[in-house]
Backbone as a ProteinNet text record, in pm:
[ID]
protein_1_A
[PRIMARY]
MRFFRVFLAIAALGGLVSGPWALDAAAASNPPLHWQDISLMFVGCAASLPLILGLQAALGNDKAVRVGWHFFLLGAVNFFSTGISAAGVALASAAISPHSLLFLAMGSGLLVGVAVSRVLFGSKFAKAYTAGYGQDRTFPVVSQYIGRDPSWKLSTLSLTDGSCCGTATTCCST
[TERTIARY]
89.3	16.3	82	237.4	262.9	380.9	351.8	366.7	284.9	182.1	24.2	36.1	68.8	59.6	182	287.8	404.8	388.5	327.7	262.9	145.9	83.5	-35	38	159.4	217.2	277.6	318.5	411.8	298.9	212	54.8	30.9	16.4	-35.3	99.4	225.4	310.5	346.1	331.4	329.5	185.9	118.4	-37.5	20.5	93.5	89.8	191	277.4	439	379.5	274.6	213.8	119.8	25	-47.4	-10	32.3	50.5	93	133.1	128.4	21.8	-69.2	-205.2	-328.7	-240	-347.8	-359.8	-247.2	-193.6	-244.9	-228	-291.9	-436.6	-495.1	-637	-690.1	-604.5	-631.3	-638.8	-543.9	-546.8	-646.9	-741.1	-826.1	-924.3	-933.8	-1004.5	-1116.6	-1226.4	-1283.3	-1305.8	-1268	-1277.1	-1391.8	-1327.6	-1438.4	-1558.5	-1658.8	-1791.4	-1756.3	-1864.9	-1871.5	-1949.2	-2060.5	-2139.1	-2063.4	-1934.3	-1844.2	-1798.2	-1764.9	-1712.9	-1782.2	-1909.1	-2018.6	-2067.1	-2006.2	-2036.1	-1935.1	-1789.1	-1660.4	-1656.8	-1711	-1744.5	-1839.2	-1954.5	-2044.1	-2020.4	-1925.9	-1859.7	-1809.9	-1677.2	-1574.7	-1633.7	-1741.5	-1817.4	-1922.1	-1956.7	-2047.6	-1950	-1844.7	-1771.4	-1724.9	-1658.2	-1548.9	-1684.7	-1792.9	-1881.3	-1909.4	-1924.1	-1965.4	-1852.8	-1775.6	-1646.8	-1584.9	-1632.2	-1579.4	-1724.9	-1828.8	-1912.8	-1943.7	-1879.4	-1897.3	-1788.2	-1684.5	-1554	-1630.1	-1727.4	-1764.6	-1843.5	-1936.5	-2059	-2001.2	-1880.3	-1790.8	-1723.3	-1706.8	-1667.3	-1527.5	-1477	-1326.2	-1258.5	-1271.3	-1264.5	-1130.9	-1011.7	-885.3	-910.8	-998.3	-961	-1024.9	-1120.1	-1193.4	-1116.3	-1014.2	-944.7	-823.6	-795.6	-629.2	-681.1	-806.8	-881.7	-898.2	-977.8	-1019.3	-843.6	-771.8	-612.1	-574.1	-559.1	-544.3	-610.7	-711.4	-823.5	-833.2	-761	-765.4	-619.8	-525.7	-394.1	-439.6	-502.1	-528.8	-599.4	-707.1	-834.7	-758.3	-638.5	-551.4	-459.6	-434.1	-332.6	-420.6	-544.9	-605.7	-655.1	-682.6	-760.6	-628.5	-472	-381	-362.7	-329.9	-325.7	-411.9	-569.7	-672.7	-634.8	-609.5	-573.8	-463	-348.1	-243.1	-277.7	-363.7	-403.3	-530.5	-580.7	-665.6	-603.1	-497.1	-390.3	-379.7	-290.5	-231.6	-306.9	-427.7	-544.6	-581.4	-619.7	-633.1	-544	-387.9	-330.9	-332.3	-288.1	-355.4	-450.1	-562	-717.2	-752.9	-745.7	-806.7	-829.4	-989.4	-1065	-1109.1	-1152.3	-1211.2	-1276.7	-1335.2	-1378.3	-1253.2	-1179.7	-1029.4	-944	-947.4	-876.7	-947.7	-1049.2	-1113	-1140.2	-1085.1	-1111.9	-1065.6	-927.1	-886	-898.1	-954.3	-1077.9	-1161.9	-1220.3	-1350.9	-1365.1	-1222.6	-1230.3	-1163.4	-1106.4	-1031.7	-1165.1	-1252.7	-1325.9	-1436.9	-1463.6	-1549.5	-1458.6	-1347.3	-1304	-1316.4	-1302.6	-1237	-1435.4	-1542.9	-1646.8	-1692.7	-1652.9	-1628.1	-1613.9	-1447.2	-1368.8	-1424.5	-1536.1	-1578	-1727	-1806.2	-1889.3	-1888.8	-1737.9	-1718.4	-1655.6	-1641.9	-1566.2	-1700.9	-1789.3	-1887.3	-1994.1	-1990.9	-2093.1	-2000.4	-1863	-1813.5	-1748.1	-1706.5	-1665	-1666.1	-1764.8	-1747.6	-1617.1	-1581.6	-1499.2	-1349	-1331.7	-1177.9	-1210.9	-1307	-1325.1	-1245.9	-1293.3	-1272	-1102.2	-1078.6	-919.4	-809.9	-864	-833.1	-804.5	-919.5	-973.9	-892	-914.1	-858.2	-789.7	-820.3	-712.8	-552.7	-475.5	-380.6	-297.8	-398.4	-353.1	-317.8	-397.7	-378.4	-309.8	-226.6	-169.5	-50.3	-41.2	105.6	166.1	94	140.9	181.7	62.4	82.5	50.9	78	69.3	-123.8	-216.7	-375	-310.9	-259.9	-250	-399.1	-524	-624.5	-647.3	-515.9	-519.6	-476	-379.9	-271.2	-298.7	-398.3	-514.8	-566.2	-543.5	-617.2	-538.2	-444.5	-403.1	-292.7	-242.5	-82.1	-135.8	-111.7	-186.3	-62.8	40.8	216.4	246.5	134.8	211.6	262.9	347.7	428.4	450	379.4	442.2	531	660	789.7	831	709.1	746.3	677.2	605.6	533.8	601.4	615.2	662.2	591.4	683.9	618.7	566.2	623.7	656.5	517.2	552.5	430.5	393.7	405.4	371.8	420.4	502.5	600.6	724.5	774.9	909.6	975.2	1111.1	1152.8	1236.9	1137.5	1187.9	1160.1	1216.9	1231.3	1169.9	1126.7	1084.1	1213.5	1341	1454.1	1506.5	1471.4	1522.7	1409.3	1347	1243.3	1294.7	1220.5	1249.4	1190.9	1232.6	1175.5	1116.7	1003.8	951.9	980.8
-138.2	24.2	113.2	112.2	203.6	275.9	174.6	191.5	253.4	220.4	287.5	412.4	473.5	599.2	728.8	640.9	666.8	719.4	624.5	648.7	746.6	754.7	852.1	993.3	984.6	1130.3	1176.3	1049.3	1095.6	1123.9	1089.7	1131.1	1241.3	1279.6	1443	1523.5	1507.2	1630.2	1591.1	1493.3	1523	1572.3	1574.9	1603.2	1786.8	1809	1983.3	2024.8	1948.1	2024.5	2002.3	1934	1871.4	2003.2	2059.5	2175.1	2252.6	2319.2	2451.6	2351.2	2279.7	2229.5	2112.5	2062.5	2062.4	2164.4	2270.4	2414.3	2447.3	2412.8	2437.2	2380.4	2206.1	2125.4	2147.9	2179.3	2194.5	2275.1	2400.5	2492.9	2515.2	2384.4	2378.6	2298.9	2257.4	2165.7	2148.3	2136.2	2169.5	2050.2	2076.7	2197.2	2311.2	2406.1	2494.9	2413	2381.6	2322.3	2456.6	2448.8	2479	2474.2	2528.7	2518.2	2408.1	2395.6	2263.2	2146.7	2116	2001.6	2000.1	2064.4	2098.1	1977.6	2003.7	1893.1	1796.9	1807.9	1661.6	1579.8	1620.3	1545.4	1535.9	1622.5	1543.2	1425.1	1464.8	1360.4	1193.7	1221.3	1122.2	1025.8	1098.2	1018.9	1008	1040	993.8	871.3	871.1	715.4	656.9	670.8	539.6	451.3	493.1	445	337.6	343.9	231.4	138.6	223.3	101.8	33	66.7	-24.7	-177.2	-114.3	-205	-282.8	-206	-335.1	-415.1	-429.7	-494	-588.8	-572.7	-647.4	-764	-684.6	-720.7	-833.4	-810.9	-908.8	-1013.8	-1009.4	-1138.2	-1223.6	-1185.3	-1231.5	-1213	-1079	-1095.5	-1023.5	-1001.5	-933.2	-866.8	-955.2	-871.9	-759	-762.3	-682.4	-548.5	-597.4	-468	-403.1	-451.3	-393.9	-361.9	-429	-328.8	-172	-231.8	-165.8	-24.3	1	108.6	136.4	117.9	141.4	236.3	173.9	246.7	351.1	347.6	488.9	540.1	513.8	634.8	739.8	662.4	705.6	805.4	790.8	850.5	997.9	954.3	1083.9	1166	1141.6	1198.6	1284.8	1223.4	1308.3	1424.5	1346.5	1420.6	1576.3	1581.8	1649.9	1728.9	1645.2	1824.2	1838.7	1781.6	1902.4	1983	1932	2061.5	2148	2136.1	2232	2350.7	2231.7	2327.8	2438.5	2379	2424.4	2553	2558.7	2644.5	2754.1	2715.5	2805.8	2906.3	2873.5	2939.2	2987.9	2959.7	3023.9	3154.7	3133	3220.9	3369	3302.8	3412.8	3529.9	3404.8	3540.5	3601.1	3580.7	3606.6	3592.5	3469.4	3403.4	3271.4	3282.3	3155	3146.2	3003.7	2994.9	2816.2	2751.6	2606.8	2526.1	2554.3	2458.4	2488.4	2551.4	2609.7	2475.1	2467.6	2348.8	2236.8	2201.3	2058.6	2009.3	2004.2	1865.3	1885.9	1969.7	1971	1904.4	1939.5	1868.5	1675.8	1658.9	1514.5	1462.4	1529	1445.3	1440.8	1527.5	1567.4	1455.4	1412.7	1369.6	1192.6	1157.8	1001.4	1021.1	1074.7	1133.7	1045	1138.6	1113.2	890.4	942.8	756.8	690.1	689.9	605.1	599.6	743.2	723.9	655.7	641.7	545.4	407.7	390.1	246.2	146.7	257.8	157.5	159	256.6	182.9	63.6	76.1	-28.9	-154.8	-164.9	-292.1	-323.4	-246.7	-278.5	-369.5	-511.4	-610.9	-676.5	-670	-726.3	-680.4	-555.2	-515	-591.2	-623.5	-678.2	-812.8	-880.6	-994.8	-1019.6	-927.5	-935.9	-931.7	-792	-788.2	-896.4	-980.7	-1070.3	-1212.2	-1239.5	-1399.6	-1343.9	-1254.1	-1259.3	-1285.4	-1193.7	-1153.5	-1313.2	-1338.9	-1452.2	-1575.3	-1594	-1721.4	-1666.8	-1530.2	-1533.9	-1503.5	-1499.9	-1531.2	-1368	-1291.9	-1159.9	-1079.6	-1095.8	-1060.7	-1191.8	-1225.7	-1327.1	-1250.4	-1370.9	-1317.4	-1351	-1287.2	-1307.6	-1363.8	-1358	-1413.2	-1550.5	-1582.9	-1746	-1808.8	-1759.8	-1830.8	-1802.3	-1722.5	-1707.7	-1832.8	-1860.8	-1999.8	-2148	-2152	-2268.2	-2270.5	-2179.6	-2201.8	-2036.2	-2101	-1996.2	-1904.9	-1999.6	-1886.7	-1842.7	-1775.6	-1732	-1616.4	-1548.2	-1472.3	-1415.2	-1260.5	-1227.8	-1268.6	-1289.4	-1247.8	-1394	-1467.5	-1629.4	-1686.5	-1512.7	-1592.1	-1557.7	-1644.7	-1625.6	-1556.8	-1471.8	-1350.6	-1464.6	-1550.8	-1639.2	-1764.1	-1841.6	-1925.9	-1984.6	-1898.8	-1940.4	-2047.7	-2125.5	-2232.3	-2191.8	-2171.3	-2078.9	-2163.4	-2165.9	-2227.1	-2196.3	-2058.3	-2017.6	-1873.3	-1776.9	-1640.9	-1663.8	-1485.9	-1462.1	-1455.1	-1426.9	-1414.9	-1514.6	-1645	-1789.8	-1866.1	-1841.1	-1907.9	-2059.5	-2145	-2245.1	-2210	-2261.6	-2229.4	-2413.6	-2391.4	-2526.9	-2529.2
-5.5	1.2	29	47.2	56.1	-95.6	-180.3	-274.5	-406.2	-354.7	-419.7	-396.7	-238	-223.7	-311.9	-331.8	-389	-496.2	-620.3	-743.1	-735.8	-618.9	-605.6	-594.4	-522.9	-469	-681.6	-742.5	-867.3	-956.6	-927.6	-1057.8	-1024.2	-938.7	-883	-909.4	-912.1	-901.3	-1019.1	-1121.8	-1294.1	-1355.5	-1275.3	-1296	-1307.3	-1182.4	-1132.6	-1279.4	-1297.5	-1346.3	-1498.1	-1564.1	-1677.9	-1696.3	-1631.2	-1670.7	-1773.5	-1791.5	-1855.2	-1990.5	-2055.3	-2168.6	-2185.5	-2095.2	-2146	-2150.1	-2073.6	-2160.5	-2306.1	-2353.6	-2451.8	-2573.8	-2548.7	-2576.5	-2604.2	-2487.4	-2508.3	-2559.5	-2601.5	-2671.6	-2799.5	-2848.2	-2987.2	-3051.2	-2958.5	-3009.9	-3141.3	-3205.3	-3322.7	-3380	-3331.8	-3362.5	-3177.9	-3169.1	-3019.5	-2891.4	-2839.9	-2697.9	-2638.2	-2641.6	-2568.5	-2427.1	-2376.6	-2239.7	-2223.6	-2318.7	-2259.6	-2304.4	-2379	-2361.5	-2246.8	-2168	-2037.5	-1938.6	-1976.4	-1903.5	-1933	-2059.4	-2090.7	-2085.3	-2103.8	-2033.8	-1900.4	-1820.9	-1686.9	-1683.5	-1737.9	-1703.3	-1767.5	-1907.4	-1871	-1858.1	-1799.5	-1733.1	-1617.1	-1549.1	-1404.2	-1478.9	-1542.5	-1556.6	-1685.7	-1729.4	-1799.9	-1714	-1632.5	-1526.3	-1408.1	-1366	-1305.6	-1433.8	-1572.3	-1629.1	-1725.2	-1716.8	-1744.9	-1689.1	-1511.6	-1411.8	-1392.9	-1422.9	-1393.5	-1521.5	-1619.8	-1696.2	-1656.9	-1619.6	-1570.8	-1433.7	-1351.9	-1245.6	-1299.9	-1374.6	-1439.2	-1488.5	-1561.7	-1610.8	-1533.9	-1381.3	-1274.9	-1243.1	-1330	-1311.7	-1234.9	-1072.3	-979.5	-1000.1	-966.4	-1015.2	-1129.1	-1218.6	-1287.1	-1278.2	-1190.5	-1115.3	-1007.3	-964.8	-852.3	-909	-1011.4	-1075.7	-1148.1	-1235.4	-1306.1	-1193.2	-1077.7	-1032.5	-957.1	-959.8	-930	-1028.9	-1137.6	-1264.3	-1274.9	-1262.2	-1306.2	-1163.8	-1041.9	-926.6	-1014.4	-1031.4	-1031.7	-1202.3	-1292.5	-1421.3	-1329.5	-1248	-1181.4	-1121.3	-1004.8	-949.3	-1088.5	-1162.1	-1251.7	-1311.2	-1392.8	-1411.4	-1394.3	-1228.9	-1187.8	-1136	-1076.7	-1067.5	-1230.4	-1281.1	-1393.4	-1460.7	-1393.2	-1421.1	-1331.9	-1237.8	-1116.6	-1193.5	-1267.5	-1268.2	-1424.7	-1454.6	-1630.6	-1579.4	-1500.3	-1431.3	-1355.4	-1291.1	-1244.8	-1348.7	-1438.8	-1507.5	-1609.6	-1627.5	-1673.5	-1601.9	-1500.1	-1406.2	-1421	-1415.3	-1364.5	-1508.3	-1598.8	-1731.1	-1753.2	-1652	-1719.7	-1842.2	-1843.2	-2009.7	-1940.5	-1867.2	-1850.3	-1957.2	-2049.5	-2160	-2127.6	-2181.1	-2196	-2182.1	-2247.4	-2299.9	-2151.8	-2058.7	-1965.6	-1840	-1824.6	-1718.2	-1788.1	-1899.2	-1985.9	-1872.9	-1845.3	-1734.7	-1650	-1556.9	-1426.7	-1415.4	-1539.9	-1584	-1582	-1659.1	-1668.2	-1563.4	-1481.7	-1320.5	-1240.7	-1229.5	-1136.6	-1186.4	-1270.3	-1332.1	-1309.6	-1333.7	-1316.3	-1148.3	-1045.2	-923.1	-883.6	-916.3	-924.9	-971.7	-1063	-1123.5	-1071.9	-1012.4	-866.5	-770.2	-702.5	-558.7	-606.3	-654.3	-702.5	-729.9	-804.3	-852.2	-714	-640.4	-516.9	-401.5	-400.1	-378.4	-422.5	-532.8	-608.5	-599.6	-614.5	-637.9	-489.3	-415.3	-226.7	-218.1	-282.1	-224.6	-267.8	-406	-480.4	-419.2	-345.3	-243.7	-126.4	-83.3	54.6	50.1	-53.6	-48.3	-74.3	-131.7	-174.5	-13.9	5.3	141.3	263.5	226.9	369	287.2	148.6	103.7	2.7	-103.6	-169.1	-183.3	-104.8	-90.9	-18.4	79.3	151.5	27.2	-64	-211.9	-238.7	-343.3	-402.4	-389.2	-242	-171.9	-153.2	-162.4	-166.2	-19.9	38.9	195.4	252.6	375.9	444.3	495	537.6	633.3	783.5	874.2	978.2	1077.3	1007.6	1052.3	1041	947.8	870	1014.6	1057.7	1153.4	1314.9	1310.3	1459.2	1479	1635.8	1646.4	1595	1542.3	1506.2	1613.7	1620.3	1762	1815	1979	2093.2	2087.5	2071.4	2092.8	1969.6	1854.3	1699.1	1721.8	1656.6	1648.4	1504	1463.7	1346.9	1272.8	1378.6	1303.1	1258.3	1276.3	1224.8	1140	1074.2	925.2	809.5	725.1	583.9	512.6	442.9	299.6	172.7	178	69	63.2	163.6	141.6	312.7	381.9	546.6	607	572.9	633.4	687.7	818.3	864.5	938.2	971.9	1030.1	1156.4	1201.9	1302.2	1293.4	1193	1232	1058.6	1094.4	919.5	820.3	869.1	764.3	764.6	828.8	814.3	770.7	673.6	641.9	562.7	535.4	465.6	338	218.5	37.1	15.8	19.1	-58.7	-202.6
[MASK]
++++++++++++++++++++++++++++++++++++++++++++++++++++++++++++++++++++++++++++++++++++++++++++++++++++++++++++++++++++++++++++++++++++++++++++++++++++++++++++++++++++++++++++++

């Protein structure tokens, strides 16, 4: 989870840095953007994410729902911070136009879509945190070990397969 926070920070910083160039790219759109296009972008981004993840959930692909949600969260943070930067540059030059709010609308819409998807598909995430990580051997699920041995210690758990020969640093490989 720490790595994901680092990725979120990188996405936000990258968006803040890329704002002026994104503003130029949005200004070069042909045909030019109008104010109603901005609201359409917000609604489209907000509605598309639950639709995409909903199709994956309907197919029973829980891993794609989890990975997709994290991917879209990174994109939403990047677009939102790009939009803040682009809107700030436009405000500083006193030239607010529809293209200056394009990335802010898309990022806001994606953040709404991410939040709605988390509410709609929260059970997909709960399954991952209670059972999935223990099965795919990424993280040990401590609750699996509680009750088996009353003298269990976290230092004796293996990060690979759960079988240890004493401490986590001297685990046996199978």
